[in-house]
C-alpha positions in Angstrom: 118.8 177.7 27.9 120.7 180.3 29.7 117.4 181.4 31.3 116.8 177.9 32.8 120.3 177.6 34.1 120.1 180.6 35.9 116.9 179.9 37.6 118.2 176.5 38.7 121.2 178.3 40.2 119.0 180.7 42.1 117.0 177.7 43.5 120.0 175.8 44.6 121.2 178.9 46.3 118.1 179.5 48.3 117.6 175.9 49.6 120.5 175.8 52.3 119.4 179.3 53.5 115.8 177.9 54.2 116.9 174.6 55.7 119.3 176.0 58.3 116.6 177.4 60.6 114.9 174.3 60.5 118.0 172.3 61.7 118.6 174.7 64.4 115.1 174.5 65.7 115.2 170.7 65.8 118.4 170.7 67.7 116.8 173.2 70.3 113.7 171.0 70.5 115.8 167.9 71.1 117.9 169.6 73.8 114.8 170.9 75.6 112.8 167.8 75.5 115.6 165.4 76.8 116.0 167.1 80.0 112.3 167.5 80.3 111.9 163.7 79.7 114.6 162.9 82.3 113.1 165.3 84.9 109.6 163.6 84.2 111.0 160.2 84.8 112.9 161.3 87.9 109.9 162.9 89.2 107.8 159.7 88.8 110.5 157.7 90.5 110.6 160.2 93.3 106.8 160.2 93.9 106.2 156.4 93.6 109.5 155.0 95.0 109.5 153.4 98.2 105.6 153.4 98.5 105.2 149.9 97.1 107.1 146.6 97.2 106.4 143.8 94.5 107.4 140.4 93.5 106.7 138.1 90.7 107.4 135.0 92.9 103.7 134.4 93.8 101.0 131.6 93.2 97.4 131.6 93.4 96.4 129.0 96.3 93.3 127.1 97.0 92.2 124.4 99.4 93.2 121.0 97.8 91.6 117.9 99.8 93.0 114.5 99.1 89.9 112.2 99.4 90.8 108.8 100.8 88.4 105.9 101.6 88.1 104.8 105.2 87.6 101.2 104.2 89.6 99.0 101.7 87.7 97.2 99.0 87.3 96.9 95.2 85.9 100.0 93.3 82.7 99.0 91.5 81.5 102.4 90.4 83.1 105.8 89.6 80.6 108.5 89.7 82.8 111.5 88.7 85.1 112.6 85.7 88.1 114.8 85.8 87.5 118.6 86.4 83.9 117.8 87.2 82.4 120.3 89.8 80.8 118.5 92.8 78.9 119.6 95.8 79.7 118.6 99.5 78.1 115.3 99.8 78.1 114.2 96.1 79.0 110.6 95.5 82.6 110.2 94.0 83.0 106.4 93.9 81.5 103.4 95.5 83.4 100.2 96.9 82.0 96.8 96.7 79.6 96.7 99.8 79.1 92.7 99.7 81.8 91.9 102.5 80.6 94.7 104.6 77.0 93.6 104.4 78.1 90.0 105.4 80.0 91.7 108.3 76.9 93.6 109.4 74.9 90.3 109.4 77.5 88.5 111.4 77.2 91.5 113.9 73.6 91.2 114.1 73.9 87.5 115.0 76.6 88.4 117.5 74.1 90.8 119.1 71.2 88.1 119.2 73.7 85.6 120.6 74.7 88.1 123.4 71.3 88.6 124.4 70.6 84.9 124.5 73.4 84.5 126.8 72.3 87.3 129.1 68.9 85.7 129.3 70.4 82.3 130.2 72.5 84.0 133.0 69.1 85.6 134.1 67.4 82.2 134.1 70.5 80.7 136.1 70.3 83.6 138.7 66.5 82.9 139.2 67.3 79.2 139.6 69.9 79.9 142.3 67.6 82.3 144.1 64.9 79.5 144.3 67.7 77.1 145.6 68.4 79.6 148.5 64.6 79.4 149.4 64.8 75.6 149.5 68.1 75.6 151.5 66.6 78.0 153.9 63.7 75.6 154.7 66.2 72.7 155.1 68.1 74.8 157.6 65.1 75.7 159.5 64.1 71.9 159.8 67.5 71.1 160.8 67.5 73.7 163.5 64.2 72.5 164.9 65.4 69.0 165.1 68.7 70.0 166.7 66.7 71.8 169.4 64.4 68.9 169.9 67.5 66.5 170.4 69.1 69.0 172.7 66.0 68.9 174.9 65.8 65.3 174.9 69.4 64.8 175.8 69.2 67.2 178.6 66.3 65.1 180.1 68.0 61.7 179.3 65.5 60.6 176.7 67.8 60.3 173.7 71.3 59.1 172.8 74.4 61.0 172.2 74.6 59.6 168.7 71.2 61.0 167.9 72.2 64.5 169.1 75.4 64.5 167.2 73.5 63.4 163.9 71.1 66.4 164.4 74.0 68.8 165.0 75.8 67.4 161.8 72.6 67.8 159.8 72.2 71.3 160.9 75.8 72.2 159.9 75.3 70.5 156.6 72.2 72.4 155.9 73.9 75.7 156.7 76.7 74.9 154.6 74.5 74.1 151.6 72.6 77.3 152.1 75.8 79.3 152.0 76.9 77.6 148.8 73.4 78.5 147.4 73.8 82.1 148.3 77.2 82.4 146.7 76.0 80.9 143.5 73.1 83.2 143.4 75.5 86.2 144.0 77.9 84.9 141.2 75.0 84.6 138.8 73.6 87.9 139.8 77.2 89.4 139.2 77.0 87.8 135.7 74.0 89.6 134.7 75.1 92.7 136.3 74.3 96.1 134.2 77.0 98.4 132.9 77.1 102.1 133.6 75.2 102.7 130.6 72.3 100.4 131.8 72.9 97.4 129.6 74.8 94.1 130.0 78.5 94.6 128.9 78.4 91.6 126.6 75.4 92.9 124.7 76.8 96.5 124.6 80.1 94.9 123.2 78.2 93.3 120.4 76.1 96.4 119.7 79.3 98.5 119.4 80.7 95.8 116.8 77.4 96.0 115.0 77.6 99.9 114.9 81.1 99.6 113.5 80.0 97.1 110.7 77.1 99.4 109.8 79.4 102.5 109.7 81.9 100.4 107.5 78.9 99.7 105.2 78.1 103.4 104.7 81.7 104.2 104.2 81.6 102.2 101.0 80.0 105.2 99.4 82.9 107.8 99.4 81.4 111.3 99.0 82.8 114.9 98.5 83.9 116.6 101.7 83.7 120.0 100.1 82.4 121.7 97.1 85.0 122.1 94.3 86.4 120.5 91.1 87.6 117.0 91.0 91.1 116.4 90.0 93.4 113.2 89.6 90.4 111.1 89.2 92.2 109.0 86.4 93.6 106.8 89.1 90.0 105.6 89.8 88.7 102.8 87.5 86.1 100.2 88.3 88.0 97.0 89.4 91.0 98.8 91.1 91.5 98.2 94.7 91.1 101.2 97.1 93.2 101.2 100.3 91.8 102.7 103.3 93.6 106.2 104.2 95.2 106.2 100.9 94.2 109.3 98.8 92.3 108.3 95.6 91.1 111.4 94.3 91.5 115.1 95.0 89.0 118.2 95.1 90.2 121.7 94.5 87.8 123.8 96.7 85.7 126.5 95.2 85.5 130.2 96.1 88.3 130.4 98.7 91.4 131.5 97.0 94.4 133.3 98.3 97.9 134.4 96.9 101.1 133.1 98.3 103.7 135.7 97.5 107.3 135.1 98.5 109.0 138.4 99.3 112.9 138.9 99.8 113.7 139.5 103.4 115.0 142.8 102.5 111.4 143.8 101.5 109.7 143.0 104.7 110.8 146.1 106.8 107.6 148.0 105.9 105.1 145.2 105.2 102.2 145.0 107.6 99.1 142.9 107.9 96.0 144.8 106.2 98.0 146.7 103.7 96.2 147.0 100.1 97.7 145.2 97.3 97.2 144.4 93.5 97.6 141.0 91.9 98.1 140.6 88.3 97.8 136.8 87.2 99.9 135.7 84.4 97.0 133.9 82.8 94.9 137.1 82.8 97.4 139.8 81.7 96.1 143.4 82.0 93.7 142.6 84.9 94.7 143.7 88.3 92.8 142.1 91.2 92.5 144.0 94.6 93.8 142.1 97.7 95.2 142.8 101.0 97.9 141.3 103.3 96.6 138.7 105.7 99.7 137.2 107.1 103.4 137.1 107.0 105.4 133.9 107.5 107.1 133.0 110.6 109.9 131.3 108.8 111.7 131.4 105.4 111.0 128.7 102.8 114.3 127.1 103.5 113.5 126.4 107.2 110.4 124.3 106.3 112.1 122.4 103.4 112.6 118.7 103.7 116.5 119.3 104.4 116.8 122.7 106.1 120.3 124.3 105.3 123.0 123.9 108.1 124.6 127.4 108.1 127.3 126.4 110.9 129.7 125.1 108.1 132.8 126.3 106.6 131.5 126.8 103.2 128.4 128.9 104.0 127.3 131.4 101.4 124.9 134.2 102.3 121.9 134.1 100.1 118.9 136.4 100.4 115.9 134.5 101.7 112.4 134.7 100.9 109.5 134.8 103.3 105.8 133.7 102.2 103.3 136.4 102.7 99.6 135.4 102.5 97.2 137.8 100.6 93.3 137.6 100.4 91.6 138.5 97.1 89.0 141.0 97.9 87.2 140.4 94.5 87.2 137.2 92.4 87.3 137.6 88.7 84.6 136.2 86.4 87.2 133.7 85.0 87.8 130.8 87.2 91.1 130.7 89.0 93.3 127.7 89.0 95.4 126.7 91.9 99.1 127.1 91.2 99.0 129.9 88.6 101.8 132.4 88.7 101.0 136.1 89.6 102.8 139.3 90.1 102.2 141.2 93.5 102.4 144.7 94.4 101.7 145.8 97.9 101.3 149.5 98.8 103.2 150.1 101.9 102.9 153.8 102.2 100.0 156.4 101.5 
């Protein structure tokens, strides 16, 4: 029992002696590593500081086309669904063509009627031209009779009344010929050709027919660009489509950009062409290469619906943001969505 007590006492006496050097070494390592860590962090900031500017106020942009019909009418067919991919020229929806077919038939009838009227005017002109020939013969006969009566009166073989009658007949024939010439000229003017070579009345009818035919083709509303259909829930068979009022939207494929809103204090070294990296929030960990393609000419506040009026007594200075456009150098395999949030870092120094 005494031997065991002595061994325990010897062990307790040796433990503090061995632990002391370990504690001193730990404190020394801590004292050395902390300054080294601070120096490393400071060195990293010194090496990278001022070489980049970044912002998380950025969004993915894409061309969004609002498709509106050019004629009004009742929708009878919808050929697309939400988020469907379409190519340029694909049918989106169809408007009832029946009223436009009727309008085209009426235009065809108007063209035929105009041509008929032109033919009638041509016939009237030919009739007036024939009247001129007949009146010319009457004038020739009246002139011969008047000369005969003049000779007879000079020789005393006729009366003054006969001479006056011949002179009056000549004047009447000449007047009728003048009227016939004027009528023929008027009829010729009515069938006169326009600068394009046709009759104005026929050309006007043809123009109305072309418009009616164009309106009929416009009852089929097709995609102006390739992309994905959006907001198609507003389209249903039976709804009334109004001309020039957007019915469906298409988000264009392939042409994406980033709209980054940098603070005005970050623009002093931003230049067009500088390389950048874009990290989309929806694709964490993936950095997309890009470059600056444009710097806005005004802040976002200047293009708002109600721009701020700083010439007031309660003006408060607020750091403004300027839109900077970046072009993605390489698109990811995953489709992008217009409006996604992103973080942009632009390298402003080598």
